[in-house]
C-alpha positions, 0 to 999 in steps of 0.5 A, a space after each residue: 112815334 114821335 114827330 117834328 122837332 123832338 123827333 129831329 132832336 132824338 135822331 140827332 142824339 142817335 147819330 151822336 151815340 153811333 158816331 161817338 161809339 165808332 170813334 171810341 173804338 177807333 181811337 182806343 185801338 190807336 191809343 192801345 198800339 201807339 201809347 208808348 209814342 206819347 213819350 216822344 213829345 214834350 209835356 205840354 204837347 202830350 197834355 194837348 194830345 191827350 185832351 184832343 183824344 178825349 174830346 175827339 169822339 164828341 167833335 167827330 159826332 158833331 161833324 157826323 150830325 152835320 154831314 147826315 142831317 144836312 146833306 144838302 149843304 154839301 155836294 157829295 160825290 162817289 161813296 159820300 153821295 148816299 149820305 143821309 138819315 132816313 125819316 129825320 123828323 120821325 123817331 120811334 122809341 120801340 126801334 133800334 134807334 130807341 134801344 141805343 138811345 135808352 142804353 147810352 142815356 142810362 150809361 151817361 146818367 150813371 156816369 154823371 151821378 158817379 162824377 157828381 158824387 166824386 165832386 161832392 166828396 172832394 168838396 167835403 174833403 176840402 172842408 175837412 182839410 181847411 179845418 185841419 190846416 193851421 190858421 196861419 197861412 204861408 205868405 205864398 198861400 200854401 196851407 199847412 196841415 197839422 199831421 206827422 204824415 209826409 205829403 203835399 198836394 193840391 185840392 179843390 175844383 173851383 177854388 184850388 188850394 195847396 196843402 203841405 203837412 207839417 210832417 213834410 214841411 219840418 223835414 225839408 230845408 228852406 230850398 226844398 220847401 220852396 220847391 215843393 210849395 212852388 210846385 203845388 202853387 203851379 197846380 193852383 195857378 193852372 186849376 189842375 184839379 179841375 182839369 183832371 176832373 174834366 179829363 177823367 169825366 171824358 176819359 170815362 167813356 173809353 174802355 176801363 184799361 184805356 181810360 186808366 192809361 189816359 188818366 195816368 199819362 195826363 197826370 204825369 204830363 201835368 206833374 211834369 209841367 208843374 216841375 217845369 214851372 218850378 224850374 223857371 223860378 229855381 233854375 237848378 234841375 238837379 236840386 229839384 230832382 233831389 227834392 223829388 227823390 227825398 220826398 219820395 223816400 220820406 213817404 216810403 219810410 212813413 205811413 202815407 196820407 192819401 189825397 182825398 180823391 184821384 183828381 187831386 194833384 199830389 207832389 209824389 203820385 206819378 212815376 219818379 223816374 219819368 219826372 227826373 228824366 224829364 227835368 234833367 234832359 235838355 231835349 224834352 220832346 217833340 212839339 204838337 204834331 198839327 199836320 198828323 193830327 189834322 189828317 187823323 181827325 179827317 180820317 177818323 171822321 170819315 170812317 165814323 160818319 160812313 160807318 154810321 150811315 152804313 149801320 143806319 141803312 143796314 138796320 133800315 132794311 132789317 127793321 121797320 120803324 
């Protein structure tokens, strides 16, 4: 049995695990049945909604900790009046608390090691790309890779750089090259590889299929945002769309050079039709649904916290610490 501050910390961790698990289940069901509704929002709102989705389990867990560990701070009534955590300063490893803690901690450790390996792989790839690129850099900061392959992408977590192959650069007109370069520089400006990496890490806690959907939707949103940045500099949506189609055809007609890992931002690596439609459509979608989001967070937080309390009291009756 562990007592005192360490026992409190371990019990808080158990609350986080349970609350996070319930929130992941609830949110996964919402994403599964309302994924198509995301297309109704503009790219900025979609990216914010998706970020909220992957952050939500941890935010709700924090609320659950406050509600269950410090019930005296609130004057709960009705069903809320029973909210509390038994023996908050006592923790036994040989209990259902300990079992859940060990299983979740093992999962988190494996996940973090996997993501660390991906980060190291990206760093290694960046060093290789720098060695393959020309010594002379374009005036806007883009790096040219000596390769007959057709590609343009942005790579690097903390020092992102835009890369364009000579195979693509030599086949585009000056205007088309400018569009491609501005698009990749928009990713550099917004640190999109790092954003994708962090998003992917948080999304990894969801079931595999849901995680893949979230990552695909987030990638599309940031590509559309980069296209919008280009549109501010070159107010010709038709030309940008034409360039997207041309680069796609060039890639399809040649052997492709794949970006080192998925956290990179490739000029052509997302649904072409969705990007062109977004560019050419004057109405780009709804803004962030603040009221619906607040109601949803409150509802999920309430359900999750009550579920944690119910599970805790139920197991307390079945097992002894």
